[in-house]
N, CA, C, O and the ligand as a Tripos MOL2 file, in Angstrom:
@<TRIPOS>MOLECULE
protein
  233   231    59     0     0
PROTEIN
NO_CHARGES

@<TRIPOS>ATOM
      1 N         -10.5100  -17.2260    2.0110 N.3       1 MET1
      2 CA        -10.3690  -15.8720    2.2990 C.3       1 MET1
      3 C          -9.7690  -15.1760    1.1600 C.2       1 MET1
      4 O          -8.7350  -15.6230    0.6650 O.2       1 MET1
      5 N         -10.3430  -14.0920    0.6880 N.am      2 LYS2
      6 CA         -9.8580  -13.3530   -0.4940 C.3       2 LYS2
      7 C          -8.6970  -12.4770   -0.0130 C.2       2 LYS2
      8 O          -8.7120  -11.8870    1.0670 O.2       2 LYS2
      9 N          -7.6930  -12.4340   -0.8900 N.am      3 SER3
     10 CA         -6.5780  -11.6000   -0.5420 C.3       3 SER3
     11 C          -5.9980  -11.0500   -1.9070 C.2       3 SER3
     12 O          -6.2350  -11.6230   -2.9700 O.2       3 SER3
     13 N          -5.2680   -9.9730   -1.8260 N.am      4 LYS4
     14 CA         -4.6570   -9.3740   -2.9080 C.3       4 LYS4
     15 C          -3.3500   -8.6880   -2.5770 C.2       4 LYS4
     16 O          -3.1020   -8.3170   -1.4290 O.2       4 LYS4
     17 N          -2.5040   -8.5190   -3.6010 N.am      5 TRP5
     18 CA         -1.2240   -7.9140   -3.3240 C.3       5 TRP5
     19 C          -1.5060   -6.3960   -3.6020 C.2       5 TRP5
     20 O          -2.2370   -6.0010   -4.5100 O.2       5 TRP5
     21 N          -0.8760   -5.6340   -2.7600 N.am      6 ILE6
     22 CA         -0.8850   -4.1200   -2.9200 C.3       6 ILE6
     23 C           0.0730   -3.6750   -4.1630 C.2       6 ILE6
     24 O           1.2340   -4.0660   -4.2830 O.2       6 ILE6
     25 N          -0.4850   -2.9400   -4.9230 N.am      7 LEU7
     26 CA          0.4080   -2.3180   -6.0200 C.3       7 LEU7
     27 C           0.8970   -0.9720   -5.5890 C.2       7 LEU7
     28 O           0.1590   -0.2440   -4.9250 O.2       7 LEU7
     29 N           2.1080   -0.6030   -5.9350 N.am      8 CYS8
     30 CA          2.6950    0.6110   -5.6370 C.3       8 CYS8
     31 C           1.9630    1.6750   -6.3960 C.2       8 CYS8
     32 O           1.8290    1.5410   -7.6120 O.2       8 CYS8
     33 N           1.4440    2.7950   -5.7330 N.am      9 PRO9
     34 CA          0.6930    3.8050   -6.3510 C.3       9 PRO9
     35 C           1.5090    4.7170   -7.3110 C.2       9 PRO9
     36 O           0.9950    5.4820   -8.1270 O.2       9 PRO9
     37 N           2.8200    4.5470   -7.1190 N.am     10 ILE10
     38 CA          3.7260    5.4700   -7.8700 C.3      10 ILE10
     39 C           4.1040    4.7510   -9.2840 C.2      10 ILE10
     40 O           3.9580    5.3210  -10.3650 O.2      10 ILE10
     41 N           4.5410    3.6070   -9.1580 N.am     11 CYS11
     42 CA          5.0690    2.7910  -10.3840 C.3      11 CYS11
     43 C           4.1380    1.6240  -10.7460 C.2      11 CYS11
     44 O           4.3310    0.9970  -11.7870 O.2      11 CYS11
     45 N           3.2100    1.3420   -9.9760 N.am     12 GLY12
     46 CA          2.3210    0.2160  -10.2590 C.3      12 GLY12
     47 C           2.9880   -1.2310  -10.2330 C.2      12 GLY12
     48 O           2.5040   -2.2070  -10.8060 O.2      12 GLY12
     49 N           4.0920   -1.2350   -9.5370 N.am     13 ASN13
     50 CA          4.7940   -2.4140   -9.3300 C.3      13 ASN13
     51 C           4.1180   -3.2030   -8.1800 C.2      13 ASN13
     52 O           3.5650   -2.5490   -7.2960 O.2      13 ASN13
     53 N           4.1180   -4.4960   -8.1230 N.am     14 LYS14
     54 CA          3.6550   -5.2200   -7.0260 C.3      14 LYS14
     55 C           4.6530   -5.1870   -5.9070 C.2      14 LYS14
     56 O           5.8470   -5.4440   -6.0650 O.2      14 LYS14
     57 N           4.0610   -4.8360   -4.6920 N.am     15 THR15
     58 CA          4.8210   -4.7130   -3.5460 C.3      15 THR15
     59 C           4.9170   -5.9690   -2.7810 C.2      15 THR15
     60 O           4.3770   -6.9690   -3.2530 O.2      15 THR15
     61 N           5.5460   -6.0370   -1.6430 N.am     16 ARG16
     62 CA          5.5400   -7.3720   -0.9050 C.3      16 ARG16
     63 C           4.3860   -7.3900    0.1570 C.2      16 ARG16
     64 O           4.2830   -8.2900    0.9900 O.2      16 ARG16
     65 N           3.5330   -6.3360    0.0650 N.am     17 LEU17
     66 CA          2.4920   -6.3410    1.0990 C.3      17 LEU17
     67 C           1.2460   -6.9440    0.4200 C.2      17 LEU17
     68 O           0.8150   -6.5330   -0.6570 O.2      17 LEU17
     69 N           0.6720   -8.0060    1.1720 N.am     18 GLN18
     70 CA         -0.6240   -8.6100    0.8610 C.3      18 GLN18
     71 C          -1.5590   -8.3920    1.9530 C.2      18 GLN18
     72 O          -1.2230   -8.5320    3.1290 O.2      18 GLN18
     73 N          -2.8770   -8.0070    1.5360 N.am     19 ILE19
     74 CA         -3.9490   -7.8600    2.3250 C.3      19 ILE19
     75 C          -5.0370   -8.8740    2.1630 C.2      19 ILE19
     76 O          -5.2570   -9.4010    1.0730 O.2      19 ILE19
     77 N          -5.6660   -9.1280    3.1660 N.am     20 ARG20
     78 CA         -6.8270   -9.9980    3.1840 C.3      20 ARG20
     79 C          -8.0540   -9.2050    3.2950 C.2      20 ARG20
     80 O          -8.0300   -8.0030    3.5610 O.2      20 ARG20
     81 N          -9.2060   -9.9240    3.0760 N.am     21 ALA21
     82 CA        -10.6010   -9.1930    3.0910 C.3      21 ALA21
     83 C         -10.7540   -8.5640    4.4890 C.2      21 ALA21
     84 O         -11.3600   -7.5040    4.6420 O.2      21 ALA21
     85 N         -10.1650   -9.2740    5.5460 N.am     22 ASP22
     86 CA        -10.4190   -8.6860    6.9130 C.3      22 ASP22
     87 C          -9.1870   -7.8300    7.3770 C.2      22 ASP22
     88 O          -9.0860   -7.5360    8.5680 O.2      22 ASP22
     89 N          -8.2840   -7.4400    6.4970 N.am     23 THR23
     90 CA         -7.1810   -6.5810    6.8930 C.3      23 THR23
     91 C          -7.5630   -5.1680    6.7970 C.2      23 THR23
     92 O          -8.1610   -4.7090    5.8250 O.2      23 THR23
     93 N          -7.1850   -4.4430    7.8900 N.am     24 GLN24
     94 CA         -7.4510   -3.0590    7.9370 C.3      24 GLN24
     95 C          -6.1370   -2.3300    8.3270 C.2      24 GLN24
     96 O          -5.5490   -2.5380    9.3890 O.2      24 GLN24
     97 N          -5.7120   -1.4140    7.3240 N.am     25 LEU25
     98 CA         -4.5980   -0.6460    7.4950 C.3      25 LEU25
     99 C          -4.9280    0.8960    7.7160 C.2      25 LEU25
    100 O          -5.8410    1.4090    7.0700 O.2      25 LEU25
    101 N          -4.2550    1.5610    8.5400 N.am     26 LYS26
    102 CA         -4.4650    3.0060    8.6130 C.3      26 LYS26
    103 C          -3.0460    3.6930    8.7510 C.2      26 LYS26
    104 O          -2.2220    3.3800    9.6120 O.2      26 LYS26
    105 N          -2.8770    4.6360    7.8240 N.am     27 ASN27
    106 CA         -1.6570    5.3630    7.7010 C.3      27 ASN27
    107 C          -0.4520    4.4310    7.6100 C.2      27 ASN27
    108 O           0.5690    4.6360    8.2660 O.2      27 ASN27
    109 N          -0.6100    3.3460    6.7330 N.am     28 TYR28
    110 CA          0.4150    2.3200    6.6340 C.3      28 TYR28
    111 C           1.4630    2.7670    5.6940 C.2      28 TYR28
    112 O           1.1150    2.9870    4.5340 O.2      28 TYR28
    113 N           2.7280    2.9370    6.0400 N.am     29 PRO29
    114 CA          3.8560    3.2490    5.1020 C.3      29 PRO29
    115 C           4.2280    2.0890    4.2020 C.2      29 PRO29
    116 O           4.9740    1.1810    4.5700 O.2      29 PRO29
    117 N           3.6530    2.1670    2.9670 N.am     30 LEU30
    118 CA          3.9620    1.0730    2.0570 C.3      30 LEU30
    119 C           5.2800    1.3410    1.2960 C.2      30 LEU30
    120 O           5.4550    2.3660    0.6370 O.2      30 LEU30
    121 N           6.1460    0.4130    1.4180 N.am     31 TYR31
    122 CA          7.4730    0.7060    0.7620 C.3      31 TYR31
    123 C           7.5280   -0.1930   -0.5330 C.2      31 TYR31
    124 O           7.2610   -1.3940   -0.5620 O.2      31 TYR31
    125 N           7.8970    0.5500   -1.5450 N.am     32 CYS32
    126 CA          8.0950   -0.1460   -2.8950 C.3      32 CYS32
    127 C           9.4140   -0.4930   -3.0970 C.2      32 CYS32
    128 O          10.2760    0.3860   -3.0860 O.2      32 CYS32
    129 N           9.7410   -1.8600   -3.3120 N.am     33 PRO33
    130 CA         11.1700   -2.2900   -3.5700 C.3      33 PRO33
    131 C          11.7290   -1.8590   -4.9370 C.2      33 PRO33
    132 O          12.9430   -1.8460   -5.1430 O.2      33 PRO33
    133 N          10.8010   -1.4960   -5.8930 N.am     34 LYS34
    134 CA         11.2480   -1.1480   -7.1530 C.3      34 LYS34
    135 C          11.6200    0.2780   -7.2750 C.2      34 LYS34
    136 O          12.7330    0.5520   -7.7250 O.2      34 LYS34
    137 N          10.7770    1.2420   -6.9110 N.am     35 CYS35
    138 CA         11.1510    2.5730   -6.9210 C.3      35 CYS35
    139 C          11.5300    3.2710   -5.6740 C.2      35 CYS35
    140 O          11.6960    4.4890   -5.5990 O.2      35 CYS35
    141 N          11.6610    2.4050   -4.6700 N.am     36 LYS36
    142 CA         12.1970    2.7750   -3.2690 C.3      36 LYS36
    143 C          11.5940    3.9200   -2.7770 C.2      36 LYS36
    144 O          12.2860    4.7410   -2.1750 O.2      36 LYS36
    145 N          10.2440    4.1270   -2.9650 N.am     37 GLN37
    146 CA          9.4550    5.1930   -2.3870 C.3      37 GLN37
    147 C           8.4940    4.7380   -1.3930 C.2      37 GLN37
    148 O           7.9870    3.6210   -1.4990 O.2      37 GLN37
    149 N           8.2110    5.5130   -0.4450 N.am     38 GLU38
    150 CA          7.1570    5.1490    0.5400 C.3      38 GLU38
    151 C           5.8530    5.8620    0.2740 C.2      38 GLU38
    152 O           5.8320    7.0570   -0.0210 O.2      38 GLU38
    153 N           4.8020    5.1470    0.3750 N.am     39 SER39
    154 CA          3.4400    5.8460    0.2350 C.3      39 SER39
    155 C           2.6660    5.5170    1.4880 C.2      39 SER39
    156 O           2.7700    4.4280    2.0510 O.2      39 SER39
    157 N           1.9220    6.4490    1.8860 N.am     40 LEU40
    158 CA          0.9230    6.2330    3.0450 C.3      40 LEU40
    159 C          -0.2950    5.7780    2.5120 C.2      40 LEU40
    160 O          -0.9040    6.4660    1.6930 O.2      40 LEU40
    161 N          -0.7180    4.6680    2.9000 N.am     41 ILE41
    162 CA         -2.1040    3.9920    2.5170 C.3      41 ILE41
    163 C          -2.9530    3.6750    3.6580 C.2      41 ILE41
    164 O          -2.5220    3.4190    4.7820 O.2      41 ILE41
    165 N          -4.2630    3.7060    3.2960 N.am     42 ASP42
    166 CA         -5.2550    2.9840    4.1700 C.3      42 ASP42
    167 C          -5.7800    1.7300    3.3650 C.2      42 ASP42
    168 O          -5.7690    1.6940    2.1340 O.2      42 ASP42
    169 N          -6.2000    0.7960    4.0970 N.am     43 ALA43
    170 CA         -6.7790   -0.3500    3.2730 C.3      43 ALA43
    171 C          -7.7620   -0.8870    4.2400 C.2      43 ALA43
    172 O          -7.5220   -1.0320    5.4390 O.2      43 ALA43
    173 N          -8.9880   -1.2020    3.6060 N.am     44 LYS44
    174 CA        -10.1630   -1.8260    4.3650 C.3      44 LYS44
    175 C         -10.9940   -2.5230    3.3100 C.2      44 LYS44
    176 O         -11.2370   -1.9990    2.2230 O.2      44 LYS44
    177 N         -11.4080   -3.6830    3.6570 N.am     45 ASP45
    178 CA        -12.3140   -4.4400    2.7170 C.3      45 ASP45
    179 C         -11.6150   -4.6920    1.3170 C.2      45 ASP45
    180 O         -12.3040   -4.6950    0.2960 O.2      45 ASP45
    181 N         -10.3200   -4.8920    1.2720 N.am     46 LEU46
    182 CA         -9.6380   -4.9060   -0.0250 C.3      46 LEU46
    183 C          -9.6750   -3.6620   -0.8480 C.2      46 LEU46
    184 O          -9.3900   -3.7530   -2.0420 O.2      46 LEU46
    185 N          -9.9820   -2.5660   -0.3570 N.am     47 GLN47
    186 CA         -9.9600   -1.3320   -0.9980 C.3      47 GLN47
    187 C          -8.7790   -0.5330   -0.4370 C.2      47 GLN47
    188 O          -8.6160   -0.3890    0.7750 O.2      47 GLN47
    189 N          -7.9920   -0.0370   -1.3320 N.am     48 VAL48
    190 CA         -6.8250    0.7430   -0.8690 C.3      48 VAL48
    191 C          -6.9380    2.1270   -1.2720 C.2      48 VAL48
    192 O          -7.1940    2.4390   -2.4350 O.2      48 VAL48
    193 N          -6.7390    3.0410   -0.2580 N.am     49 THR49
    194 CA         -6.7720    4.4840   -0.3630 C.3      49 THR49
    195 C          -5.2600    5.0340   -0.2720 C.2      49 THR49
    196 O          -4.5280    4.7310    0.6690 O.2      49 THR49
    197 N          -4.8940    5.7920   -1.2350 N.am     50 VAL50
    198 CA         -3.5640    6.3660   -1.2120 C.3      50 VAL50
    199 C          -3.6170    7.7590   -0.4490 C.2      50 VAL50
    200 O          -4.1660    8.7140   -0.9980 O.2      50 VAL50
    201 N          -3.0940    7.8710    0.7120 N.am     51 ILE51
    202 CA         -3.0780    9.1370    1.4090 C.3      51 ILE51
    203 C          -1.9230   10.1690    0.8210 C.2      51 ILE51
    204 O          -2.1680   11.3380    0.5240 O.2      51 ILE51
    205 N          -0.8390    9.6460    0.7240 N.am     52 SER52
    206 CA          0.3900   10.4000    0.0360 C.3      52 SER52
    207 C           1.1040    9.4530   -0.8740 C.2      52 SER52
    208 O           1.5170    8.3490   -0.5180 O.2      52 SER52
    209 N           1.2270    9.9880   -2.1380 N.am     53 GLY53
    210 CA          1.9300    9.1220   -3.0630 C.3      53 GLY53
    211 C           3.4280    9.6300   -3.1530 C.2      53 GLY53
    212 O           4.2240    9.0910   -3.9220 O.2      53 GLY53
    213 N           3.7590   10.6280   -2.3810 N.am     54 ASN54
    214 CA          5.1090   11.0830   -2.3940 C.3      54 ASN54
    215 C           5.8930   10.5140   -1.2220 C.2      54 ASN54
    216 O           5.3270    9.9390   -0.2930 O.2      54 ASN54
    217 N           7.1920   10.6860   -1.2870 N.am     55 LYS55
    218 CA          7.9830   10.1920   -0.2010 C.3      55 LYS55
    219 C           7.5750   10.9160    1.1550 C.2      55 LYS55
    220 O           7.3920   12.1290    1.2570 O.2      55 LYS55
    221 N           7.4710   10.0760    2.0810 N.am     56 VAL56
    222 CA          7.0870   10.5310    3.4310 C.3      56 VAL56
    223 C           8.1220   11.3540    4.0720 C.2      56 VAL56
    224 O           9.2440   10.8640    4.1940 O.2      56 VAL56
    225 N           7.8960   12.5020    4.4820 N.am     57 LYS57
    226 CA          8.9410   13.2620    5.2900 C.3      57 LYS57
    227 C           8.6800   13.2220    6.6730 C.2      57 LYS57
    228 O           7.5510   13.4070    7.1270 O.2      57 LYS57
    229 N           9.7240   12.9760    7.3990 N.am     58 GLU58
    230 CA          9.6020   13.0030    8.8440 C.3      58 GLU58
    231 C           9.9290   14.4580    9.4230 C.2      58 GLU58
    232 O           9.8750   14.6660   10.6350 O.2      58 GLU58
    233 ZN          6.9440    1.7110   -6.9330 Zn       59 ZN59
@<TRIPOS>BOND
     1     1     2 1
     2     2     3 1
     3     3     4 2
     4     3     5 am
     5     5     6 1
     6     6     7 1
     7     7     8 2
     8     7     9 am
     9     9    10 1
    10    10    11 1
    11    11    12 2
    12    11    13 am
    13    13    14 1
    14    14    15 1
    15    15    16 2
    16    15    17 am
    17    17    18 1
    18    18    19 1
    19    19    20 2
    20    19    21 am
    21    21    22 1
    22    22    23 1
    23    23    24 2
    24    23    25 am
    25    25    26 1
    26    26    27 1
    27    27    28 2
    28    27    29 am
    29    29    30 1
    30    30    31 1
    31    31    32 2
    32    31    33 am
    33    33    34 1
    34    34    35 1
    35    35    36 2
    36    35    37 am
    37    37    38 1
    38    38    39 1
    39    39    40 2
    40    39    41 am
    41    41    42 1
    42    42    43 1
    43    43    44 2
    44    43    45 am
    45    45    46 1
    46    46    47 1
    47    47    48 2
    48    47    49 am
    49    49    50 1
    50    50    51 1
    51    51    52 2
    52    51    53 am
    53    53    54 1
    54    54    55 1
    55    55    56 2
    56    55    57 am
    57    57    58 1
    58    58    59 1
    59    59    60 2
    60    59    61 am
    61    61    62 1
    62    62    63 1
    63    63    64 2
    64    63    65 am
    65    65    66 1
    66    66    67 1
    67    67    68 2
    68    67    69 am
    69    69    70 1
    70    70    71 1
    71    71    72 2
    72    71    73 am
    73    73    74 1
    74    74    75 1
    75    75    76 2
    76    75    77 am
    77    77    78 1
    78    78    79 1
    79    79    80 2
    80    79    81 am
    81    81    82 1
    82    82    83 1
    83    83    84 2
    84    83    85 am
    85    85    86 1
    86    86    87 1
    87    87    88 2
    88    87    89 am
    89    89    90 1
    90    90    91 1
    91    91    92 2
    92    91    93 am
    93    93    94 1
    94    94    95 1
    95    95    96 2
    96    95    97 am
    97    97    98 1
    98    98    99 1
    99    99   100 2
   100    99   101 am
   101   101   102 1
   102   102   103 1
   103   103   104 2
   104   103   105 am
   105   105   106 1
   106   106   107 1
   107   107   108 2
   108   107   109 am
   109   109   110 1
   110   110   111 1
   111   111   112 2
   112   111   113 am
   113   113   114 1
   114   114   115 1
   115   115   116 2
   116   115   117 am
   117   117   118 1
   118   118   119 1
   119   119   120 2
   120   119   121 am
   121   121   122 1
   122   122   123 1
   123   123   124 2
   124   123   125 am
   125   125   126 1
   126   126   127 1
   127   127   128 2
   128   127   129 am
   129   129   130 1
   130   130   131 1
   131   131   132 2
   132   131   133 am
   133   133   134 1
   134   134   135 1
   135   135   136 2
   136   135   137 am
   137   137   138 1
   138   138   139 1
   139   139   140 2
   140   139   141 am
   141   141   142 1
   142   142   143 1
   143   143   144 2
   144   143   145 am
   145   145   146 1
   146   146   147 1
   147   147   148 2
   148   147   149 am
   149   149   150 1
   150   150   151 1
   151   151   152 2
   152   151   153 am
   153   153   154 1
   154   154   155 1
   155   155   156 2
   156   155   157 am
   157   157   158 1
   158   158   159 1
   159   159   160 2
   160   159   161 am
   161   161   162 1
   162   162   163 1
   163   163   164 2
   164   163   165 am
   165   165   166 1
   166   166   167 1
   167   167   168 2
   168   167   169 am
   169   169   170 1
   170   170   171 1
   171   171   172 2
   172   171   173 am
   173   173   174 1
   174   174   175 1
   175   175   176 2
   176   175   177 am
   177   177   178 1
   178   178   179 1
   179   179   180 2
   180   179   181 am
   181   181   182 1
   182   182   183 1
   183   183   184 2
   184   183   185 am
   185   185   186 1
   186   186   187 1
   187   187   188 2
   188   187   189 am
   189   189   190 1
   190   190   191 1
   191   191   192 2
   192   191   193 am
   193   193   194 1
   194   194   195 1
   195   195   196 2
   196   195   197 am
   197   197   198 1
   198   198   199 1
   199   199   200 2
   200   199   201 am
   201   201   202 1
   202   202   203 1
   203   203   204 2
   204   203   205 am
   205   205   206 1
   206   206   207 1
   207   207   208 2
   208   207   209 am
   209   209   210 1
   210   210   211 1
   211   211   212 2
   212   211   213 am
   213   213   214 1
   214   214   215 1
   215   215   216 2
   216   215   217 am
   217   217   218 1
   218   218   219 1
   219   219   220 2
   220   219   221 am
   221   221   222 1
   222   222   223 1
   223   223   224 2
   224   223   225 am
   225   225   226 1
   226   226   227 1
   227   227   228 2
   228   227   229 am
   229   229   230 1
   230   230   231 1
   231   231   232 2
@<TRIPOS>SUBSTRUCTURE
     1 MET1         2 RESIDUE 1 A MET
     2 LYS2         6 RESIDUE 1 A LYS
     3 SER3        10 RESIDUE 1 A SER
     4 LYS4        14 RESIDUE 1 A LYS
     5 TRP5        18 RESIDUE 1 A TRP
     6 ILE6        22 RESIDUE 1 A ILE
     7 LEU7        26 RESIDUE 1 A LEU
     8 CYS8        30 RESIDUE 1 A CYS
     9 PRO9        34 RESIDUE 1 A PRO
    10 ILE10       38 RESIDUE 1 A ILE
    11 CYS11       42 RESIDUE 1 A CYS
    12 GLY12       46 RESIDUE 1 A GLY
    13 ASN13       50 RESIDUE 1 A ASN
    14 LYS14       54 RESIDUE 1 A LYS
    15 THR15       58 RESIDUE 1 A THR
    16 ARG16       62 RESIDUE 1 A ARG
    17 LEU17       66 RESIDUE 1 A LEU
    18 GLN18       70 RESIDUE 1 A GLN
    19 ILE19       74 RESIDUE 1 A ILE
    20 ARG20       78 RESIDUE 1 A ARG
    21 ALA21       82 RESIDUE 1 A ALA
    22 ASP22       86 RESIDUE 1 A ASP
    23 THR23       90 RESIDUE 1 A THR
    24 GLN24       94 RESIDUE 1 A GLN
    25 LEU25       98 RESIDUE 1 A LEU
    26 LYS26      102 RESIDUE 1 A LYS
    27 ASN27      106 RESIDUE 1 A ASN
    28 TYR28      110 RESIDUE 1 A TYR
    29 PRO29      114 RESIDUE 1 A PRO
    30 LEU30      118 RESIDUE 1 A LEU
    31 TYR31      122 RESIDUE 1 A TYR
    32 CYS32      126 RESIDUE 1 A CYS
    33 PRO33      130 RESIDUE 1 A PRO
    34 LYS34      134 RESIDUE 1 A LYS
    35 CYS35      138 RESIDUE 1 A CYS
    36 LYS36      142 RESIDUE 1 A LYS
    37 GLN37      146 RESIDUE 1 A GLN
    38 GLU38      150 RESIDUE 1 A GLU
    39 SER39      154 RESIDUE 1 A SER
    40 LEU40      158 RESIDUE 1 A LEU
    41 ILE41      162 RESIDUE 1 A ILE
    42 ASP42      166 RESIDUE 1 A ASP
    43 ALA43      170 RESIDUE 1 A ALA
    44 LYS44      174 RESIDUE 1 A LYS
    45 ASP45      178 RESIDUE 1 A ASP
    46 LEU46      182 RESIDUE 1 A LEU
    47 GLN47      186 RESIDUE 1 A GLN
    48 VAL48      190 RESIDUE 1 A VAL
    49 THR49      194 RESIDUE 1 A THR
    50 VAL50      198 RESIDUE 1 A VAL
    51 ILE51      202 RESIDUE 1 A ILE
    52 SER52      206 RESIDUE 1 A SER
    53 GLY53      210 RESIDUE 1 A GLY
    54 ASN54      214 RESIDUE 1 A ASN
    55 LYS55      218 RESIDUE 1 A LYS
    56 VAL56      222 RESIDUE 1 A VAL
    57 LYS57      226 RESIDUE 1 A LYS
    58 GLU58      230 RESIDUE 1 A GLU
    59 ZN59       233 GROUP 0 **** ****
C-alpha cells in the first residue's frame, strides 16, 4: 500500500499526518507542528487539495 506524508501547505514542513492510497479526507483540519497553523485540506488517491491555507476561523 502506497502512502505519503502530508506537507504543510504554508511552510512545507512534514506534518504528522500520513495518508494511504485508499485514504479520503474531506475538509480535514491539518495542523502543522512547525508553524502552528491549521489548513483545511481534501485528500483522495494520494492527491492533496488545499481548501484554505490560512488559519481557520471559527
Ligand atoms: Zn507549517
